[in-house]
VEXDREN-2710 file (C-alpha; in Angstrom, 1 decimal):
% VEXDREN-2710
k/r/px/py/pz
1/MET/-21.8/-32.5/-1.1
2/ARG/-21.5/-30.3/2.0
3/THR/-20.4/-26.8/2.4
4/GLN/-20.8/-24.1/5.1
5/VAL/-22.7/-21.5/2.9
6/VAL/-24.6/-22.0/-0.3
7/ILE/-24.9/-18.7/-2.3
8/VAL/-27.8/-18.8/-4.8
9/GLY/-26.9/-16.3/-7.6
10/GLY/-23.6/-15.6/-9.3
11/GLY/-24.1/-11.9/-9.9
12/PRO/-22.0/-9.3/-8.2
13/SER/-23.5/-9.5/-4.7
14/GLY/-23.1/-13.4/-4.6
15/LEU/-19.7/-13.3/-6.0
16/LEU/-18.6/-10.5/-3.6
17/LEU/-20.0/-12.4/-0.6
18/GLY/-18.3/-15.6/-1.8
19/GLN/-14.9/-13.9/-2.2
20/LEU/-15.1/-12.2/1.2
21/LEU/-16.0/-15.5/2.9
22/HIS/-13.1/-17.2/1.1
23/LYS/-10.8/-14.7/2.4
24/ARG/-12.0/-15.5/5.9
25/GLY/-11.7/-19.2/5.4
26/ILE/-15.4/-19.9/5.2
27/ASP/-16.4/-22.4/2.5
28/ALA/-19.2/-21.4/0.1
29/VAL/-20.5/-22.8/-3.2
30/VAL/-22.1/-20.4/-5.7
31/LEU/-24.9/-21.5/-7.9
32/GLU/-25.7/-19.5/-11.1
33/ARG/-28.6/-20.1/-13.4
34/LYS/-27.0/-18.6/-16.5
35/THR/-23.5/-18.8/-18.1
36/ARG/-20.6/-16.5/-17.2
37/ASP/-20.8/-14.8/-20.5
38/TYR/-24.6/-14.1/-20.1
39/VAL/-24.0/-12.5/-16.7
40/LEU/-21.2/-10.4/-18.0
41/GLY/-23.5/-9.3/-20.9
42/ARG/-25.8/-7.5/-18.6
43/ILE/-25.4/-3.7/-18.8
44/ARG/-25.8/-2.0/-15.5
45/ALA/-24.8/1.3/-13.8
46/GLY/-21.4/1.6/-12.3
47/VAL/-21.4/4.4/-9.6
48/LEU/-19.6/2.8/-6.5
49/GLU/-20.0/4.1/-3.0
50/THR/-16.9/4.2/-0.8
51/GLY/-18.3/1.3/1.2
52/LEU/-18.5/-0.9/-1.8
53/VAL/-14.9/0.1/-2.8
54/ALA/-13.7/-0.9/0.6
55/LEU/-15.4/-4.3/0.3
56/MET/-13.7/-4.8/-3.0
57/GLU/-10.4/-3.9/-1.4
58/GLN/-11.1/-6.3/1.4
59/ALA/-11.9/-9.0/-1.1
60/GLY/-8.6/-8.4/-2.8
61/VAL/-10.1/-7.4/-6.2
62/ALA/-9.8/-3.7/-6.3
63/ASP/-6.6/-3.2/-8.3
64/ARG/-8.2/-2.7/-11.7
65/LEU/-11.0/-0.7/-10.2
66/HIS/-8.5/1.8/-8.8
67/ARG/-6.4/1.7/-12.0
68/GLU/-9.3/2.2/-14.5
69/GLY/-12.2/3.7/-12.5
70/PHE/-13.1/7.4/-12.6
71/VAL/-13.0/9.3/-9.3
72/HIS/-15.9/11.7/-9.3
73/ASP/-15.8/14.5/-6.7
74/GLY/-19.3/15.6/-7.5
75/THR/-22.2/15.6/-10.0
76/GLN/-24.0/18.0/-12.3
77/VAL/-27.8/18.8/-12.1
78/ALA/-29.5/20.6/-15.0
79/PHE/-32.9/22.3/-15.2
80/ASN/-34.4/25.2/-17.0
81/GLY/-31.5/25.2/-19.5
82/GLU/-28.9/25.8/-16.7
83/MET/-26.6/23.5/-14.8
84/PHE/-25.1/23.5/-11.3
85/HIS/-22.5/21.4/-9.5
86/VAL/-22.9/19.5/-6.2
87/ASP/-19.4/19.0/-4.8
88/PHE/-19.3/15.7/-2.9
89/LYS/-15.7/16.0/-1.8
90/LYS/-16.1/19.4/-0.4
91/LEU/-19.4/18.6/1.4
92/THR/-18.6/15.1/2.7
93/GLY/-14.9/14.5/2.1
94/THR/-15.9/11.5/0.0
95/PRO/-16.0/10.9/-3.7
96/VAL/-17.6/8.1/-5.7
97/ILE/-15.9/5.9/-8.3
98/VAL/-17.5/5.3/-11.7
99/TYR/-16.6/1.8/-12.8
100/GLY/-18.8/-0.5/-14.8
101/GLN/-20.7/-3.2/-13.0
102/THR/-19.8/-5.6/-15.8
103/GLU/-16.1/-5.0/-15.1
104/LEU/-16.6/-5.3/-11.3
105/THR/-18.4/-8.7/-11.9
106/ARG/-15.6/-9.8/-14.3
107/ASP/-13.0/-9.0/-11.5
108/LEU/-14.9/-11.1/-9.0
109/TYR/-15.3/-14.0/-11.5
110/ASP/-11.6/-13.9/-12.2
111/ALA/-10.7/-13.9/-8.5
112/ARG/-13.0/-16.8/-7.8
113/GLU/-11.6/-18.9/-10.6
114/ALA/-8.0/-18.1/-9.5
115/SER/-8.9/-19.2/-5.9
116/GLY/-10.4/-22.5/-7.1
117/ALA/-13.5/-21.9/-5.0
118/PRO/-16.5/-23.8/-6.5
119/ILE/-19.1/-22.1/-8.7
120/GLU/-21.7/-24.0/-10.7
121/PHE/-23.1/-22.4/-13.9
122/GLU/-26.4/-23.3/-15.8
123/VAL/-28.1/-24.8/-12.8
124/ASP/-31.8/-25.4/-13.1
125/ASP/-34.7/-26.2/-10.7
126/VAL/-33.0/-24.8/-7.6
127/VAL/-35.0/-25.5/-4.5
128/ILE/-34.1/-24.4/-1.0
129/HIS/-35.2/-26.9/1.7
130/ASP/-35.7/-26.7/5.4
131/ALA/-34.4/-23.2/5.6
132/ASP/-36.4/-22.8/8.9
133/THR/-34.4/-25.6/10.5
134/GLU/-30.8/-26.1/11.6
135/SER/-30.1/-28.3/8.6
136/PRO/-31.0/-26.5/5.4
137/TYR/-30.0/-28.0/2.0
138/VAL/-30.3/-27.0/-1.6
139/THR/-31.2/-29.2/-4.6
140/TYR/-30.8/-28.4/-8.2
141/ARG/-30.2/-29.9/-11.7
142/LEU/-26.9/-29.5/-13.5
143/HIS/-26.7/-30.8/-17.1
144/GLY/-29.5/-33.2/-16.5
145/GLN/-28.2/-34.6/-13.2
146/ASP/-29.8/-34.1/-9.8
147/LYS/-27.6/-32.5/-7.2
148/ARG/-27.9/-31.7/-3.5
149/ILE/-25.8/-29.5/-1.2
150/ASP/-26.2/-29.7/2.6
151/CYS/-25.1/-26.5/4.4
152/ASP/-25.3/-24.3/7.5
153/PHE/-26.7/-21.3/5.8
154/VAL/-28.2/-20.1/2.5
155/ALA/-27.6/-16.7/1.0
156/GLY/-30.2/-15.7/-1.5
157/CYS/-28.5/-13.4/-4.0
158/ASP/-30.5/-14.5/-7.0
159/GLY/-32.3/-11.3/-7.9
160/PHE/-36.0/-10.2/-8.0
161/HIS/-37.1/-13.2/-10.1
162/GLY/-35.1/-15.8/-8.1
163/VAL/-36.3/-18.6/-5.9
164/SER/-34.9/-17.3/-2.6
165/ARG/-37.5/-14.7/-1.8
166/GLN/-40.3/-17.0/-2.9
167/THR/-39.0/-19.6/-0.4
168/ILE/-40.1/-17.4/2.5
169/PRO/-43.8/-18.2/3.1
170/LEU/-46.4/-15.5/2.3
171/THR/-47.5/-15.8/5.9
172/VAL/-44.1/-14.5/6.9
173/ARG/-43.0/-12.0/4.3
174/ARG/-44.6/-8.6/3.5
175/GLU/-43.8/-6.8/0.3
176/TYR/-43.9/-3.0/-0.4
177/GLU/-43.9/-1.8/-4.0
178/LYS/-44.2/1.4/-6.1
179/THR/-44.1/1.2/-9.9
180/TYR/-43.3/4.3/-11.9
181/PRO/-45.3/5.3/-15.0
182/PHE/-42.3/5.6/-17.3
183/GLY/-39.1/3.8/-18.2
184/TRP/-35.5/4.6/-19.1
185/LEU/-34.3/4.2/-22.6
186/GLY/-30.6/3.6/-22.4
187/VAL/-28.0/3.8/-25.2
188/LEU/-24.4/2.7/-25.0
189/SER/-22.1/4.2/-27.7
190/GLU/-18.4/4.3/-28.4
191/THR/-18.1/8.0/-28.0
192/PRO/-16.3/10.2/-25.5
193/PRO/-18.5/11.4/-22.5
194/VAL/-20.0/14.8/-22.9
195/HIS/-18.8/15.8/-19.4
196/ASP/-16.3/14.5/-16.9
197/GLU/-19.1/14.1/-14.3
198/LEU/-22.6/12.7/-14.6
199/ILE/-25.3/15.0/-15.7
200/TYR/-28.8/14.6/-14.3
201/SER/-31.2/16.7/-16.3
202/ASN/-34.8/17.7/-15.6
203/SER/-36.5/19.2/-18.7
204/GLU/-40.1/19.9/-19.8
205/ARG/-39.7/17.0/-22.2
206/GLY/-38.6/14.6/-19.4
207/PHE/-35.6/13.3/-17.6
208/ALA/-32.2/12.6/-19.1
209/LEU/-28.9/11.3/-17.8
210/CYS/-25.4/11.5/-19.2
211/SER/-23.0/8.9/-17.9
212/MET/-19.9/7.0/-19.0
213/ARG/-18.0/3.7/-18.8
214/ASN/-14.6/5.0/-19.9
215/ASP/-13.0/7.7/-22.0
216/HIS/-14.3/6.2/-25.2
217/LEU/-17.6/4.6/-24.0
218/SER/-20.6/6.6/-23.0
219/ARG/-24.0/5.7/-21.5
220/TYR/-27.0/7.9/-22.0
221/TYR/-30.6/7.7/-20.9
222/ILE/-33.9/9.4/-21.5
223/GLN/-37.3/9.0/-19.8
224/CYS/-39.7/7.2/-22.1
225/ALA/-43.2/5.8/-22.1
226/LEU/-43.6/2.2/-20.8
227/SER/-45.3/1.3/-24.0
228/ASP/-42.1/2.1/-26.0
229/SER/-39.7/-0.5/-27.3
230/PRO/-36.1/0.0/-28.3
231/GLU/-37.0/-0.7/-31.9
232/ASP/-39.3/2.4/-31.8
233/TRP/-36.2/4.6/-31.4
234/THR/-33.7/5.1/-34.2
235/ASP/-30.2/6.2/-33.1
236/ASP/-30.9/9.6/-34.7
237/ALA/-34.2/10.0/-32.9
238/PHE/-32.6/9.2/-29.6
239/TRP/-29.7/11.7/-30.0
240/GLN/-32.1/14.4/-31.1
241/GLU/-34.3/13.9/-28.1
242/LEU/-31.4/13.7/-25.7
243/LYS/-30.1/17.0/-27.0
244/ARG/-33.5/18.6/-26.5
245/ARG/-33.4/17.7/-22.8
246/LEU/-29.9/19.1/-22.1
247/PRO/-28.6/22.7/-21.6
248/GLU/-27.7/24.1/-25.0
249/ALA/-24.0/24.3/-24.2
250/VAL/-23.9/20.6/-23.3
251/ALA/-26.0/19.6/-26.3
252/ASP/-23.7/21.5/-28.7
253/ARG/-20.6/19.5/-27.6
254/LEU/-22.3/16.1/-27.5
255/ILE/-20.6/13.6/-29.8
256/THR/-23.0/11.1/-31.2
257/GLY/-22.4/7.8/-32.9
258/PRO/-23.9/4.3/-33.6
259/SER/-25.4/2.6/-30.5
260/ILE/-23.9/-0.7/-29.6
261/GLU/-26.6/-1.5/-27.0
262/LYS/-30.1/-0.1/-26.6
263/SER/-32.6/-1.2/-24.0
264/ILE/-35.6/0.1/-22.0
265/ALA/-35.7/-0.5/-18.2
266/PRO/-39.0/0.0/-16.1
267/LEU/-38.6/1.7/-12.8
268/ARG/-39.7/0.2/-9.5
269/SER/-39.2/0.7/-5.8
270/PHE/-39.6/-2.6/-3.9
271/VAL/-38.8/-4.0/-0.5
272/THR/-39.6/-7.3/1.1
273/GLU/-39.6/-7.8/4.9
274/PRO/-38.0/-9.6/6.7
275/MET/-34.7/-10.3/4.8
276/ARG/-34.1/-13.5/7.0
277/TRP/-36.2/-16.6/7.4
278/GLY/-34.4/-19.2/9.6
279/ARG/-31.1/-19.8/7.9
280/LEU/-32.0/-18.2/4.7
281/PHE/-30.7/-14.6/4.2
282/LEU/-31.7/-12.4/1.2
283/CYS/-29.2/-10.0/-0.3
284/GLY/-29.5/-7.4/-3.0
285/ASP/-32.3/-7.5/-5.6
286/ALA/-33.8/-10.6/-4.1
287/ALA/-35.0/-8.4/-1.2
288/HIS/-35.2/-4.8/-2.6
289/ILE/-35.2/-2.9/-5.9
290/VAL/-34.6/0.9/-6.3
291/PRO/-35.1/3.0/-9.4
292/PRO/-31.7/3.7/-11.0
293/THR/-31.8/7.4/-10.2
294/GLY/-29.0/7.9/-7.8
295/ALA/-27.3/4.5/-8.6
296/LYS/-28.2/2.7/-5.3
297/GLY/-29.0/-0.8/-6.6
298/LEU/-25.5/-2.4/-6.5
299/ASN/-24.5/-0.3/-3.5
300/THR/-27.5/-1.5/-1.4
301/ALA/-26.6/-5.0/-2.3
302/ALA/-23.1/-4.3/-1.0
303/SER/-24.3/-3.1/2.4
304/ASP/-26.3/-6.3/2.7
305/VAL/-23.2/-8.3/2.0
306/GLN/-21.3/-6.3/4.7
307/TYR/-24.0/-7.1/7.3
308/LEU/-24.2/-10.7/6.3
309/LEU/-20.5/-11.2/6.2
310/THR/-20.1/-9.7/9.7
311/GLY/-22.8/-12.0/11.0
312/LEU/-21.3/-15.2/9.4
313/CYS/-17.8/-14.4/10.6
314/GLN/-19.1/-13.8/14.1
315/TRP/-20.9/-17.1/14.0
316/TYR/-17.9/-19.2/12.7
317/GLU/-15.1/-17.3/14.4
318/ASP/-16.7/-16.5/17.8
319/GLY/-19.9/-18.7/18.1
320/ASP/-21.9/-15.4/18.4
321/SER/-25.3/-15.3/16.6
322/ASP/-26.0/-11.6/17.2
323/GLY/-25.0/-10.4/13.8
324/LEU/-27.1/-13.0/12.1
325/ASP/-30.0/-12.4/14.4
326/ARG/-30.0/-8.7/13.7
327/TYR/-29.1/-9.0/10.0
328/SER/-32.6/-8.2/8.7
329/GLU/-33.1/-5.3/11.1
330/LYS/-29.7/-3.7/10.3
331/ALA/-30.0/-4.2/6.5
332/LEU/-33.5/-2.9/6.3
333/LEU/-32.7/0.2/8.3
334/ARG/-30.2/1.3/5.7
335/ILE/-32.3/0.0/2.7
336/TRP/-35.3/2.2/3.6
337/LYS/-33.1/5.2/3.7
338/ALA/-31.7/4.4/0.2
339/GLU/-35.2/3.7/-1.0
340/ARG/-36.3/7.1/0.2
341/PHE/-33.4/8.8/-1.5
342/SER/-34.0/7.1/-4.8
343/TRP/-37.7/7.8/-4.7
344/TRP/-37.1/11.5/-3.9
345/PHE/-34.4/11.9/-6.5
346/SER/-36.6/10.2/-9.1
347/SER/-39.5/12.5/-8.1
348/LEU/-37.2/15.5/-8.4
349/LEU/-36.2/14.8/-12.0
350/HIS/-38.9/13.1/-13.9
351/ARG/-42.1/14.3/-15.5
352/TYR/-45.2/12.4/-14.3
353/PRO/-48.4/12.0/-16.4
354/ASP/-50.6/13.3/-13.6
355/GLN/-48.5/16.3/-12.5
356/SER/-50.4/19.5/-12.1
357/GLU/-49.1/23.0/-12.6
358/PHE/-48.7/23.3/-8.9
359/ASP/-46.7/20.0/-8.8
360/LEU/-44.4/21.3/-11.5
361/LYS/-43.8/24.5/-9.5
362/MET/-43.0/22.5/-6.4
363/GLN/-40.6/20.3/-8.4
364/GLN/-38.8/23.4/-9.8
365/SER/-38.7/25.0/-6.3
366/ASP/-37.2/21.8/-4.9
367/ILE/-34.4/21.8/-7.5
368/ALA/-33.7/25.5/-6.9
369/PHE/-33.5/24.8/-3.2
370/LEU/-30.9/22.1/-3.9
371/ARG/-29.0/24.5/-6.1
372/ASP/-28.9/27.4/-3.6
373/ASN/-28.9/25.8/-0.2
374/GLU/-25.6/24.2/1.1
375/ALA/-27.3/22.2/3.8
376/GLN/-29.6/20.6/1.2
377/GLN/-26.6/19.9/-1.0
378/ARG/-24.8/18.3/1.9
379/ALA/-27.8/16.0/2.7
380/PHE/-27.9/15.1/-1.0
381/ALA/-24.2/14.4/-1.1
382/GLU/-24.3/12.3/2.0
383/ASN/-26.9/10.1/0.5
384/TYR/-25.3/9.9/-2.9
385/VAL/-21.9/8.9/-1.8
386/GLY/-23.4/6.4/0.6
387/LEU/-24.6/6.4/4.2
388/PRO/-22.4/4.6/6.6
389/TYR/-22.9/0.8/7.2
END
């Protein structure tokens, strides 16, 4: 088999790139290690920057997003038992949209199936060959049969544990990483959200976040120890701890219920450089990870998709290699800014095991400065709604 682009990974970044290439008449085959149902079973954040929404519109898959998504003009930040509002719309003219990543991925799967564009599920033993030449190809096994696809380019959208990043030799790539000494315990419940905006809370007991999927489905998180497991936390224990970390007025109106999903996620900041090796291009989690504070993971993958799409279209439509040649440079410039914001926002809200009394005073002062200073709020809002591509 031959195609123009092989996309390794059938998550949202790979599917979005595939749909955008299809719209421009560029052939691509998507390879996914798991089943469609497995991918759609992953629970992820769903705060979408305007740039990602525009890409979904460009891909022709934004109708349900606009119909069912929640437009958020700002967010709430709580500390010391009080809460204040940061108004994105007033400060930047731009809102965000809350729409579950699972639903966004479902929309992209439906669009790909409707188009008839090829996607292979349950592939094993994927190997990227000759990526540093002009004739790359990908081999894999599908239901016990060996397969090969020759191509012009490979897009590695297969996540942190995928094969794409590992294909780049250690003599070429350099990795930067920070691991955080805590995790997030997340609970999904069929309950109405406690507020019509997200609430990020710093408390003496640790961080908490109140989020939502729709009017009847809420997502809540609390900072927890890395040694914890979901089984350590009963639903009642979770709700009681969440309430302790919220302002009293918010806790009093919190509606609780049985959890329908409960999990613990570790926090990591990670970047690999470069994001291109020959004709292999890394996108999304294959190249970088951010802590979920600030909801940049899916959105940074979208900016990668935008830069790679532009480069591929320039190549196929104009014979111009500049966009591909500068892909890594452009993508990383924006990625490091998102990494900085996610690291800073995480540092602002969490309790760290080694924090001194001085550190805590600085953290409280930093939050108070965000509350009281419009210029700081504007900088926060610009980063949260998404820096330009």
